[in-house]
SEBARO-930135 format. One line per field, with one value per residue: residue number from 1; x, y, z of N, C-alpha, C in turn. Coordinates in steps of 0.1 Angstrom, whole numbers. Layout:
n = c(NUM:...)
npx = c(X:...)
npy = c(Y:...)
npz = c(Z:...)
capx = c(X:...)
capy = c(Y:...)
capz = c(Z:...)
cpx = c(X:...)
cpy = c(Y:...)
cpz = c(Z:...)
***
This chain:
n = c(1:2:3:4:5:6:7:8:9:10:11:12:13:14:15:16:17:18:19:20:21:22:23:24:25:26:27:28:29:30:31:32:33:34:35:36:37:38:39:40:41:42:43:44:45:46:47:48:49:50:51:52:53:54:55:56:57:58:59:60:61:62:63:64:65:66:67:68:69:70:71:72:73:74:75:76:77:78:79:80:81:82:83:84:85:86:87:88:89:90:91:92:93:94:95:96:97:98:99:100:101:102:103:104:105:106:107:108:109:110:111:112:113:114:115:116:117:118:119:120:121:122:123:124:125:126:127:128:129:130:131:132:133:134:135:136:137:138:139:140:141:142:143:144:145:146:147:148:149:150:151:152:153:154:155:156:157:158:159:160:161:162:163:164:165:166:167:168:169:170:171:172:173:174:175:176:177:178:179:180:181:182:183:184:185:186:187:188:189:190:191:192:193:194:195:196:197:198:199:200:201:202:203:204:205:206:207:208:209:210:211:212:213:214:215:216:217:218:219:220:221:222:223:224:225:226:227:228:229:230:231:232:233:234:235:236:237:238:239:240:241:242:243:244:245:246:247:248:249:250:251:252:253:254:255:256:257:258:259:260:261:262:263:264:265:266:267:268:269:270:271:272:273:274:275:276:277:278:279:280:281:282:283:284:285:286:287:288:289:290:291:292:293:294:295:296:297:298:299:300:301:302:303:304:305:306:307:308:309:310:311:312:313:314:315:316:317:318:319:320:321:322:323:324:325:326:327:328:329:330:331:332:333:334:335:336:337:338:339:340:341:342:343:344:345:346:347:348:349:350:351:352:353:354:355:356:357:358:359:360:361:362:363:364:365:366:367:368:369:370:371:372:373:374:375:376:377:378:379:380:381:382:383:384:385:386:387:388:389:390:391:392:393:394:395:396:397:398:399:400:401:402:403:404:405:406:407:408:409:410:411:412:413:414:415:416:417:418:419:420:421:422:423:424:425:426:427:428:429:430:431:432:433:434:435:436:437:438:439:440:441:442:443:444:445:446:447:448:449:450:451:452:453:454:455:456:457:458:459:460:461:462:463:464:465:466:467:468:469:470:471:472:473:474:475:476)
npx = c(335:311:307:278:256:224:213:187:160:129:115:99:111:138:135:120:141:162:146:152:164:190:215:235:245:254:277:277:263:241:252:239:216:203:188:193:219:237:232:239:267:276:276:296:316:317:315:331:330:324:306:284:249:230:200:198:177:177:162:185:213:224:225:244:261:265:280:306:317:323:337:362:368:367:376:381:355:330:304:264:244:209:184:155:134:130:155:178:195:205:223:249:261:268:286:306:315:325:306:305:286:249:216:183:153:128:129:144:139:125:131:152:169:189:214:221:229:249:260:269:288:308:320:329:347:365:369:385:407:422:426:447:473:473:481:479:478:484:468:461:451:418:391:352:318:294:263:229:204:191:202:199:197:210:222:244:282:287:294:327:350:382:413:427:441:428:399:366:353:325:313:298:266:263:280:309:342:374:410:430:458:464:470:459:429:423:422:400:379:380:362:340:321:286:267:277:269:245:233:251:273:302:339:371:393:420:451:470:510:520:505:494:475:458:439:423:412:400:385:368:357:359:332:313:318:319:294:277:300:302:270:266:291:287:282:282:305:326:334:366:381:403:393:402:416:421:403:372:380:381:364:330:300:265:260:235:219:217:209:185:171:172:158:131:124:122:101:82:79:88:109:97:81:95:121:145:147:147:170:186:177:191:216:223:219:236:260:264:257:239:224:217:190:178:170:152:130:120:110:94:77:64:56:38:19:12:7:-22:-22:-5:-3:9:-2:-4:-15:-32:-44:-41:-22:-2:6:27:52:37:34:60:78:94:115:130:144:164:198:215:224:224:205:185:179:164:146:134:127:109:92:81:75:53:36:42:18:0:-5:-13:-36:-52:-56:-41:-24:16:23:-3:-6:18:10:-11:4:8:-6:-18:3:3:-22:-13:3:-7:-27:-41:-51:-76:-85:-97:-115:-112:-91:-72:-71:-63:-35:-24:-23:-49:-87:-112:-135:-122:-102:-115:-130:-103:-92:-106:-105:-72:-73:-90:-120:-122:-134:-125:-132:-135:-107:-89:-103:-89:-65:-66:-74:-54:-27:-38:-34:-9:-4:-16:2:25:23:12:-12:-40:-74:-85:-70:-56:-77:-83:-58:-53:-77:-103:-131:-156:-143:-161:-171:-152:-141:-162:-163:-135:-143:-158:-142:-119:-133:-124:-129:-107:-93:-89:-76:-57:-48:-47:-22:-7:-2:8:29:41:56:81:109:87)
npy = c(-547:-532:-539:-534:-521:-517:-499:-489:-487:-491:-517:-518:-497:-498:-524:-511:-491:-512:-525:-506:-499:-512:-528:-543:-525:-507:-508:-523:-541:-553:-566:-572:-561:-538:-529:-515:-500:-514:-543:-535:-532:-553:-569:-554:-561:-594:-595:-586:-546:-519:-503:-482:-472:-454:-445:-416:-414:-431:-453:-460:-469:-440:-426:-407:-419:-444:-438:-427:-444:-461:-454:-457:-481:-495:-482:-483:-480:-464:-444:-433:-408:-418:-395:-373:-344:-330:-333:-316:-300:-320:-328:-317:-322:-353:-351:-337:-366:-379:-388:-394:-386:-380:-392:-373:-391:-388:-376:-392:-413:-431:-418:-400:-419:-433:-409:-402:-428:-425:-404:-406:-435:-421:-401:-421:-438:-414:-410:-434:-434:-409:-416:-437:-455:-436:-416:-379:-354:-318:-285:-263:-238:-227:-218:-216:-224:-220:-224:-204:-205:-236:-268:-283:-323:-334:-310:-297:-285:-248:-235:-222:-213:-212:-222:-249:-275:-306:-317:-301:-308:-317:-309:-313:-304:-294:-276:-265:-270:-259:-264:-236:-219:-190:-165:-166:-170:-150:-128:-137:-138:-111:-102:-112:-130:-125:-142:-162:-151:-144:-171:-179:-180:-167:-176:-177:-196:-201:-215:-212:-202:-216:-237:-266:-286:-315:-318:-336:-330:-302:-299:-308:-294:-269:-273:-279:-255:-226:-229:-212:-194:-173:-169:-155:-134:-120:-129:-124:-101:-117:-123:-124:-121:-132:-164:-176:-205:-216:-195:-209:-237:-230:-238:-232:-218:-233:-262:-287:-290:-265:-251:-265:-253:-231:-224:-234:-212:-188:-191:-182:-160:-130:-121:-107:-87:-71:-47:-53:-80:-85:-75:-95:-122:-115:-110:-138:-152:-150:-154:-177:-188:-199:-234:-220:-232:-245:-222:-208:-233:-235:-205:-206:-227:-215:-194:-209:-215:-191:-171:-162:-147:-129:-109:-118:-122:-126:-107:-130:-139:-163:-180:-198:-170:-159:-149:-127:-107:-103:-104:-136:-158:-179:-165:-151:-146:-137:-133:-105:-101:-112:-101:-77:-84:-100:-76:-67:-85:-84:-53:-55:-73:-57:-35:-52:-53:-27:-27:-44:-29:-38:-45:-50:-71:-86:-93:-109:-132:-140:-153:-173:-184:-201:-218:-232:-243:-258:-278:-291:-306:-329:-338:-333:-302:-271:-235:-218:-234:-222:-196:-188:-203:-182:-164:-146:-134:-152:-142:-121:-129:-146:-126:-110:-132:-142:-112:-115:-138:-133:-134:-162:-187:-198:-223:-233:-227:-245:-277:-266:-272:-298:-311:-304:-316:-343:-353:-350:-376:-391:-391:-398:-422:-458:-462:-469:-453:-450:-450:-427:-408:-404:-396:-371:-364:-362:-380:-393:-412:-419:-391:-374:-385:-376:-353:-342:-350:-329:-309:-310:-328:-350:-384:-396:-417:-421:-394:-404:-428:-410:-400:-413:-427:-401:-412:-426:-419:-420:-433:-436)
npz = c(517:540:573:591:618:635:657:679:701:694:680:654:639:635:616:599:588:582:559:541:524:493:507:500:475:480:493:519:545:562:595:623:642:673:701:724:746:754:747:717:723:736:708:698:706:697:670:643:639:613:611:630:636:652:672:691:710:734:758:792:788:767:730:725:750:742:719:725:745:724:713:726:729:705:683:653:645:630:638:627:630:641:637:654:641:660:675:668:683:696:678:670:694:693:670:681:699:680:660:620:607:599:601:591:607:599:582:562:529:501:478:485:498:482:480:501:516:498:505:531:530:512:527:552:542:534:561:568:553:561:580:590:599:623:622:611:588:599:606:591:574:557:544:549:545:555:558:555:573:575:559:533:534:509:498:478:474:472:440:444:433:436:445:462:482:474:471:479:515:532:561:596:601:576:565:544:538:525:521:517:510:537:520:496:504:518:504:481:500:509:483:486:464:449:447:460:489:492:497:515:546:546:557:572:586:609:621:644:653:668:671:669:657:644:610:614:638:641:619:630:655:638:627:651:659:643:633:656:662:636:641:665:665:644:619:588:591:601:579:553:575:598:614:647:653:675:696:684:693:722:757:760:769:784:806:801:814:833:811:801:832:825:802:809:827:811:800:817:801:811:803:782:794:815:817:827:825:805:797:809:804:769:777:793:768:749:759:768:746:730:712:675:665:682:701:679:672:700:700:681:688:714:705:684:713:729:709:712:733:737:718:692:669:635:604:590:617:626:648:631:618:629:614:600:613:628:611:589:612:605:584:594:604:623:657:664:645:655:681:679:662:685:703:692:697:722:722:712:731:750:734:738:761:769:755:767:793:810:840:840:866:865:846:842:861:853:828:841:853:832:821:849:849:817:831:848:832:832:857:881:878:886:883:908:920:899:905:928:928:915:933:935:936:930:914:902:889:866:845:845:828:809:795:791:770:749:747:754:779:811:813:787:776:791:785:757:760:768:752:730:747:745:717:711:724:715:689:696:714:717:736:748:736:762:780:770:774:805:811:806:816:814:825:816:785:763:762:760:735:715:722:711:680:677:682:663:640:635:651:679:667:645:640:648:636:603:613:615:588:576:582:566:546:550:578:611)
capx = c(319:311:298:268:249:220:207:176:151:122:122:96:123:152:132:117:154:167:139:146:176:195:222:247:245:264:288:273:262:239:256:235:206:198:180:198:235:240:233:254:280:281:282:311:328:318:319:342:320:329:298:269:235:226:194:205:174:174:168:196:223:223:235:263:272:270:293:316:322:331:351:375:371:362:383:376:340:325:292:261:233:195:181:145:136:132:163:189:201:221:235:265:276:272:295:319:316:326:298:305:270:237:204:168:144:113:124:146:124:128:134:163:177:206:222:219:238:264:274:280:298:323:324:333:360:373:375:389:418:427:429:453:484:474:492:475:489:487:451:471:441:411:375:350:312:273:247:221:191:185:212:190:208:220:232:256:288:288:302:337:367:394:423:428:441:415:383:355:349:317:316:283:260:260:293:319:356:383:421:433:467:459:462:444:413:418:420:391:367:374:351:332:307:272:264:280:272:231:228:264:279:317:350:385:396:433:452:481:520:524:494:497:463:457:434:404:405:397:372:356:358:344:317:309:314:319:287:279:306:292:254:270:296:278:280:292:315:343:339:379:392:407:388:413:411:424:389:369:380:380:350:320:285:258:259:225:213:214:201:170:166:165:144:120:124:126:92:74:80:92:116:86:74:102:132:154:147:152:187:193:176:191:231:228:221:251:269:265:257:226:221:203:185:170:164:136:125:116:103:81:63:63:48:20:15:9:-3:-36:-29:7:-6:19:-10:-6:-28:-43:-50:-36:-6:9:8:40:60:34:33:76:90:99:126:141:156:177:215:229:224:224:194:177:177:154:131:131:129:97:81:83:73:38:33:35:6:-12:-7:-20:-50:-65:-57:-38:-8:27:16:-15:-6:29:2:-20:7:21:-21:-20:18:-2:-33:-6:11:-19:-46:-49:-58:-92:-84:-111:-109:-112:-78:-60:-70:-62:-23:-16:-26:-62:-100:-122:-138:-112:-91:-125:-128:-87:-86:-114:-96:-63:-78:-98:-131:-122:-136:-115:-134:-134:-94:-87:-105:-85:-53:-64:-72:-38:-24:-41:-26:4:1:-20:8:35:22:0:-23:-57:-81:-97:-62:-57:-84:-80:-44:-56:-84:-114:-133:-159:-143:-172:-172:-135:-141:-172:-156:-127:-147:-165:-135:-113:-136:-126:-122:-93:-86:-90:-69:-39:-46:-39:-9:4:-11:15:49:46:66:95:106:79)
capy = c(-549:-520:-543:-527:-526:-507:-495:-483:-495:-492:-534:-515:-483:-508:-537:-500:-487:-519:-521:-493:-497:-527:-517:-545:-516:-494:-516:-518:-551:-551:-581:-570:-548:-542:-530:-509:-498:-527:-552:-530:-531:-568:-572:-552:-575:-605:-587:-567:-539:-507:-485:-481:-462:-449:-438:-411:-410:-446:-455:-469:-463:-431:-429:-402:-433:-459:-430:-424:-467:-476:-448:-459:-494:-497:-467:-480:-485:-451:-439:-425:-407:-417:-383:-364:-328:-320:-334:-312:-295:-325:-335:-313:-328:-361:-346:-337:-377:-385:-393:-392:-380:-379:-391:-375:-404:-386:-373:-401:-427:-438:-404:-399:-430:-435:-397:-402:-436:-423:-390:-414:-443:-410:-399:-436:-441:-404:-408:-447:-430:-402:-422:-450:-457:-434:-403:-368:-340:-309:-280:-248:-233:-228:-214:-226:-218:-225:-224:-194:-211:-252:-271:-298:-333:-335:-299:-299:-274:-238:-230:-216:-207:-212:-231:-256:-282:-315:-312:-294:-317:-313:-313:-315:-290:-281:-272:-274:-268:-259:-259:-230:-208:-176:-151:-170:-174:-138:-123:-144:-135:-97:-97:-126:-135:-121:-159:-171:-141:-141:-181:-187:-171:-173:-178:-181:-203:-201:-221:-204:-205:-221:-245:-275:-299:-327:-315:-342:-324:-290:-299:-312:-284:-262:-281:-278:-244:-219:-216:-203:-180:-171:-160:-145:-124:-110:-137:-114:-95:-123:-122:-113:-121:-147:-166:-185:-218:-213:-191:-222:-254:-230:-244:-219:-223:-235:-274:-291:-288:-248:-243:-263:-247:-213:-226:-233:-199:-178:-201:-172:-147:-118:-112:-101:-75:-61:-39:-62:-98:-87:-77:-106:-128:-113:-116:-155:-160:-145:-156:-193:-188:-212:-233:-216:-240:-247:-210:-209:-244:-230:-194:-209:-232:-201:-183:-214:-217:-176:-161:-152:-140:-119:-98:-118:-123:-114:-105:-139:-143:-174:-193:-197:-159:-150:-148:-119:-96:-100:-114:-145:-161:-191:-159:-142:-160:-133:-131:-90:-99:-123:-97:-70:-101:-103:-68:-62:-88:-78:-42:-61:-75:-43:-30:-57:-49:-11:-27:-49:-26:-46:-41:-62:-84:-91:-102:-117:-135:-148:-164:-186:-193:-208:-226:-241:-253:-269:-287:-300:-304:-341:-334:-323:-287:-261:-220:-215:-235:-221:-184:-194:-209:-173:-153:-135:-143:-164:-131:-111:-144:-148:-114:-110:-145:-134:-105:-123:-155:-132:-140:-178:-186:-209:-241:-237:-226:-263:-282:-270:-273:-314:-319:-306:-326:-358:-347:-352:-385:-402:-389:-402:-432:-465:-462:-472:-438:-451:-447:-412:-397:-402:-388:-354:-349:-367:-391:-403:-417:-417:-380:-375:-391:-365:-334:-347:-354:-316:-297:-316:-331:-365:-391:-398:-434:-419:-386:-412:-436:-404:-392:-435:-424:-392:-411:-442:-421:-422:-438:-431)
capz = c(522:551:579:600:628:634:673:678:710:687:665:638:633:629:607:587:581:570:545:532:509:492:511:493:466:482:495:534:550:577:601:633:649:689:706:733:741:762:739:706:730:735:695:690:711:692:653:637:630:607:615:635:630:664:677:703:725:743:774:800:779:753:722:733:761:734:707:734:749:715:705:734:733:691:679:642:643:627:641:614:645:638:650:646:640:674:684:663:692:698:664:672:707:687:664:688:702:673:649:611:601:609:591:599:604:596:563:551:522:488:467:489:505:475:477:515:519:495:510:539:529:510:545:560:535:540:577:575:549:567:597:585:600:632:622:602:590:604:599:587:570:556:538:553:541:563:552:557:573:576:555:532:537:503:498:466:475:465:430:447:419:446:441:470:481:467:465:493:523:540:577:602:602:558:561:529:539:516:522:511:515:544:510:491:512:523:488:478:512:507:474:484:452:452:446:475:496:497:506:525:555:548:571:571:598:609:634:652:643:682:672:665:656:633:604:616:649:632:612:644:661:634:628:667:668:640:633:668:659:628:645:677:661:640:607:577:595:597:562:554:583:598:627:654:656:693:698:682:708:733:756:760:767:796:813:793:831:836:800:807:840:814:792:815:835:800:788:818:794:816:795:775:802:822:807:835:823:794:796:822:787:758:784:790:754:742:766:768:730:726:702:668:659:698:700:669:674:706:697:672:701:720:692:687:722:735:700:711:747:735:703:682:657:622:594:590:625:639:655:620:610:633:602:590:625:630:600:593:619:595:574:607:605:633:672:659:637:663:694:669:663:697:707:680:698:735:721:703:743:755:733:742:775:770:748:776:808:823:846:841:874:862:826:842:869:838:823:851:854:818:820:853:832:807:833:853:827:832:870:882:880:883:880:920:929:891:909:947:929:916:944:929:941:916:905:895:880:859:841:834:821:799:783:784:762:741:751:758:790:815:808:769:773:800:775:745:766:773:738:725:752:740:699:714:730:697:680:700:719:715:745:741:738:776:790:769:777:818:814:802:829:812:832:810:776:753:765:752:716:711:720:698:665:676:675:648:629:632:664:681:663:630:642:653:619:604:613:612:571:568:583:556:534:559:590:620)
cpx = c(318:299:294:262:242:212:195:169:139:122:113:109:134:148:133:126:161:164:137:154:181:210:236:249:252:275:293:264:260:240:247:225:208:194:182:219:247:247:243:270:286:286:293:319:325:320:326:332:322:321:288:257:234:217:199:194:168:172:179:206:224:230:250:267:278:287:305:324:325:341:363:384:375:368:380:368:337:311:286:247:216:188:164:144:140:147:177:199:215:226:251:275:278:285:308:321:327:320:304:294:263:227:187:158:134:113:133:135:129:136:146:174:196:215:222:228:252:271:280:287:308:321:331:345:373:377:387:405:424:428:440:464:485:475:484:478:480:478:467:461:431:398:366:333:297:267:234:207:199:195:206:202:219:224:246:264:288:300:314:348:374:404:430:435:432:401:375:353:334:321:298:277:259:273:303:332:365:396:422:445:459:460:457:430:414:411:405:377:365:363:344:314:296:261:264:267:253:222:238:273:296:324:363:390:414:440:467:495:529:513:495:482:459:444:417:398:403:388:363:355:354:333:310:305:321:306:280:289:300:280:258:275:292:279:290:305:330:344:357:385:398:402:399:411:409:406:378:369:382:362:339:305:280:263:243:213:204:206:190:163:164:155:132:118:119:109:81:69:79:101:106:79:85:113:145:160:152:167:190:192:187:211:232:225:234:260:272:259:248:228:210:193:175:161:150:132:112:104:90:69:58:53:35:10:2:3:-13:-34:-12:5:4:9:-7:-16:-40:-47:-50:-22:3:17:22:45:52:33:49:81:93:112:135:150:165:190:221:218:217:207:183:174:164:142:125:115:111:81:80:75:49:30:27:23:-1:-17:-22:-33:-61:-64:-52:-24:2:28:4:-12:5:16:-11:-13:15:6:-22:-3:12:-12:-31:-1:3:-27:-44:-49:-71:-91:-99:-103:-106:-94:-64:-56:-65:-39:-16:-17:-37:-72:-107:-126:-132:-106:-99:-126:-116:-84:-97:-107:-83:-61:-89:-110:-130:-126:-125:-120:-132:-115:-87:-92:-98:-74:-48:-66:-59:-29:-25:-41:-20:6:-9:-7:18:36:13:-8:-35:-63:-83:-89:-54:-68:-83:-69:-45:-71:-102:-117:-139:-151:-150:-167:-162:-140:-154:-170:-145:-131:-150:-154:-124:-115:-138:-126:-109:-84:-85:-82:-57:-36:-41:-27:-1:5:9:32:51:54:77:92:100:89)
cpy = c(-538:-531:-535:-527:-513:-511:-490:-488:-500:-507:-525:-502:-491:-516:-526:-494:-494:-524:-515:-487:-510:-522:-525:-534:-506:-498:-523:-534:-551:-567:-581:-560:-546:-527:-518:-506:-508:-539:-548:-531:-546:-575:-564:-558:-583:-603:-579:-562:-526:-492:-491:-473:-469:-443:-427:-407:-427:-449:-460:-461:-451:-432:-421:-416:-438:-452:-439:-442:-466:-462:-452:-472:-501:-487:-467:-480:-466:-452:-434:-422:-408:-405:-377:-353:-324:-324:-326:-303:-301:-334:-329:-315:-344:-366:-346:-352:-381:-395:-386:-384:-382:-381:-389:-383:-402:-381:-385:-408:-429:-429:-405:-405:-431:-417:-400:-412:-433:-415:-401:-424:-435:-407:-411:-436:-423:-406:-423:-441:-424:-403:-432:-442:-444:-418:-395:-355:-327:-295:-266:-232:-234:-223:-223:-221:-221:-220:-208:-200:-228:-259:-282:-306:-338:-324:-302:-285:-266:-237:-221:-221:-205:-220:-234:-270:-297:-306:-304:-312:-310:-321:-313:-304:-281:-278:-271:-265:-268:-254:-251:-222:-192:-169:-155:-168:-158:-125:-127:-137:-120:-91:-108:-121:-131:-137:-166:-163:-142:-158:-187:-180:-175:-171:-184:-185:-206:-210:-212:-207:-218:-234:-259:-291:-303:-324:-321:-336:-310:-290:-301:-304:-270:-267:-280:-263:-229:-216:-211:-192:-170:-161:-155:-133:-118:-116:-130:-108:-103:-129:-114:-113:-128:-150:-177:-195:-220:-212:-201:-235:-246:-238:-233:-224:-228:-250:-277:-284:-271:-246:-250:-257:-230:-211:-224:-220:-188:-180:-188:-162:-134:-114:-102:-89:-64:-62:-51:-76:-98:-85:-88:-123:-128:-115:-130:-158:-164:-148:-168:-197:-200:-218:-225:-217:-242:-232:-210:-223:-237:-218:-201:-221:-224:-193:-191:-215:-201:-167:-152:-145:-131:-111:-103:-123:-113:-112:-115:-149:-154:-175:-191:-181:-149:-141:-134:-107:-92:-101:-126:-154:-171:-175:-146:-154:-147:-136:-112:-87:-104:-109:-80:-77:-96:-91:-62:-67:-85:-65:-43:-68:-68:-34:-36:-55:-34:-18:-34:-41:-35:-45:-56:-77:-87:-100:-118:-129:-143:-163:-174:-191:-201:-221:-239:-254:-266:-281:-298:-302:-319:-344:-327:-307:-276:-247:-215:-219:-226:-203:-189:-195:-190:-155:-141:-145:-145:-154:-127:-115:-144:-138:-115:-120:-140:-126:-109:-134:-147:-132:-157:-178:-199:-221:-244:-235:-239:-267:-281:-278:-289:-317:-316:-316:-347:-362:-355:-368:-397:-399:-396:-419:-444:-471:-462:-461:-441:-444:-429:-401:-394:-396:-378:-349:-355:-380:-407:-405:-417:-398:-372:-375:-378:-356:-335:-345:-334:-309:-302:-323:-349:-376:-398:-410:-431:-409:-397:-422:-424:-398:-400:-428:-413:-400:-425:-434:-420:-431:-431:-427)
cpz = c(539:561:590:610:628:645:674:691:700:672:655:632:629:617:597:574:573:562:538:521:506:495:504:483:468:492:510:535:566:584:614:634:666:691:721:731:740:751:722:718:728:717:688:695:708:677:650:629:625:607:620:632:642:668:686:712:725:755:781:791:766:746:722:740:753:724:711:737:738:707:709:728:713:684:663:637:642:635:631:630:637:647:643:646:650:682:680:671:699:691:671:684:702:680:675:694:694:659:633:606:607:596:602:596:597:581:552:545:507:483:474:495:500:479:495:521:509:497:522:538:523:522:555:559:534:552:579:562:557:582:599:589:617:631:612:601:593:594:601:582:561:555:542:548:549:560:558:559:574:562:549:529:522:494:487:473:465:453:436:439:430:451:453:471:483:469:477:496:531:552:583:602:586:559:555:539:525:521:516:515:521:529:504:496:516:512:484:485:511:496:473:471:457:451:460:486:502:499:519:533:553:558:569:586:598:619:637:647:651:682:665:667:645:622:609:628:652:635:624:653:654:630:641:665:660:635:640:668:653:631:655:675:652:619:596:580:598:586:560:562:593:617:633:658:671:696:693:693:718:740:765:759:781:793:804:807:831:822:798:818:830:806:800:827:818:793:801:814:804:811:784:781:810:819:813:833:814:787:799:812:779:770:784:778:748:748:766:747:727:710:691:669:671:697:689:669:691:708:688:682:713:716:692:696:730:720:707:723:745:726:695:664:649:614:593:606:635:645:643:609:618:626:599:601:625:620:600:604:616:586:587:610:614:645:672:654:647:678:691:668:676:707:700:691:710:734:713:717:747:752:736:757:780:765:756:786:813:822:841:848:873:853:829:849:857:828:828:856:844:818:838:849:824:813:844:847:827:846:872:887:874:884:898:926:911:901:921:942:923:926:939:930:926:905:894:886:866:851:837:830:807:786:779:771:752:739:753:777:797:812:796:771:777:785:761:746:766:757:726:730:750:723:705:720:721:688:686:709:710:729:740:744:757:779:785:774:794:821:809:809:822:819:824:789:770:750:755:736:709:711:707:691:673:673:669:636:625:648:663:673:650:627:639:645:611:600:611:596:563:570:575:543:539:567:600:633)
***
C-alpha cells in the first residue's frame, strides 16, 4: 500500500480531494493531511510516507521549498503537484525539483479521477523500480514527441511504429519518450508520419560520447527544457536532426524576479507603439526563452483588458474576438509564428492610432492612465488626479480618453474597472459584500449592490453563489 500525505493550506480543498476517490482501490492509503510545509515536514519525520500531494501556492514554506527539503531529507518520498490553471508556468520548476506528476485541481472530478490516479500510481511504481539500489542506466538516445498546444491529462501516447527498448514513457508537460538507437530514430524522424506531424512536434535527443547522464536525469532535463527548445528553435525544424542533451541541460533564462519586472514593463504596451521597444521586447523573450504558456496566458489577459482600446476587436466586436482579428494564439507552436502574430497585433494598434488621430506619446499616456486607474481603483480617484499623473490638462485628458475608450466617459470606465475588481474578490475570497464594496472604492455597499445588479443582472451574493456552483464538479 502506498502511504500518502495531502498538503494544502485550505482545509476545504484537502477534505474535498480526499473524499473524491476510493483510494484503497488504487493501492493508496491517505495517512495524514497538513495545512503547510512545516506541518508536512513534521509528519514526514514521524511516519514513513511514500507520496505527497502538494499544493504549490502555500503561505510560509511554499510547495517548491517543501519538495526541495523533502527530497534532501526523505529521498524515497515522491511528490505530486496540486496546481491551478494560472500556475502552469510553475509546473516545470516543481518537476525540476523532483515531482513525478501534477494534478490540475480545477479539472479533477469523478469522471476523470480514475485515469488520473492510475497514471500517478504507474509513474510512482516506475520511479520506485528505476531508483532501486541507487543505480540507473545511462541515457544514450531517444525520440521525444511534444504535443502541439496543451496536452490533456489523460492523453494517450501516439501510435508510433518505432522499435524501442520498452514501452513509451510519459514525461511532464504531456511529452512521450521512446528509447531508440540513433540510426532508427534518425530514419523514422526523417519521414515523420502525417498523423504524427499534425498533432505533435518531434525531436531526436542524444547524449554526447563523453556525457555520462542517468536516464532519469536526462528525462527530467528533456521534460523541463525540450518544449522551450522546440518553441524557440523552430519546432518542426528540429525533426530529423539530433538535439544535444547538453544543450537542454544548459542553464538559460531569467530569474523569476527579472521576468516579473519585464512583464510589468511589457504591460505598458510600448512594444506595440515604438520599433525600438518592439525589438527589445522580442529579443528579451527569445533570449530568456519565456514559457510559452505564460506568454499565452498573459496575451489573453492583455487582450481581454485592452481589446477596446487597442483595436484588437474582431467582427464580433468583443474581447473574445481576438482570434477573429489576429488568428487563434492556441494554434501557434513556434516563436517565429508568435512574432508574426504579435507584429500583426502591433499593426492593428498603429491603425487604431491613425483612426483616432492620436500621437504615440498621447496613446501611451492614456495606456498609463488606465493602468493607474486599475491599480488605484479602490481609492478615492478622480479625473483631475489621473490627468495630472500623466501630465495632461483635465479637459484635454477628458477629450482624448473618450476617443481612446470608444466613447466611454472616464466615470463609466472607472466604475467598470471597480466592478471587475469586485468580481475577482467575489470569486477568490470569502470577504463580506460590504468589505468588498469598500475595497473597490464604493463607500455605500447598497449602491454597490444595485450597480452590480444593473451591470451584471445578478446581485453580488448571487454572483458568488453561481461561481461556487460552477466549481462543484471539481475541486474549488
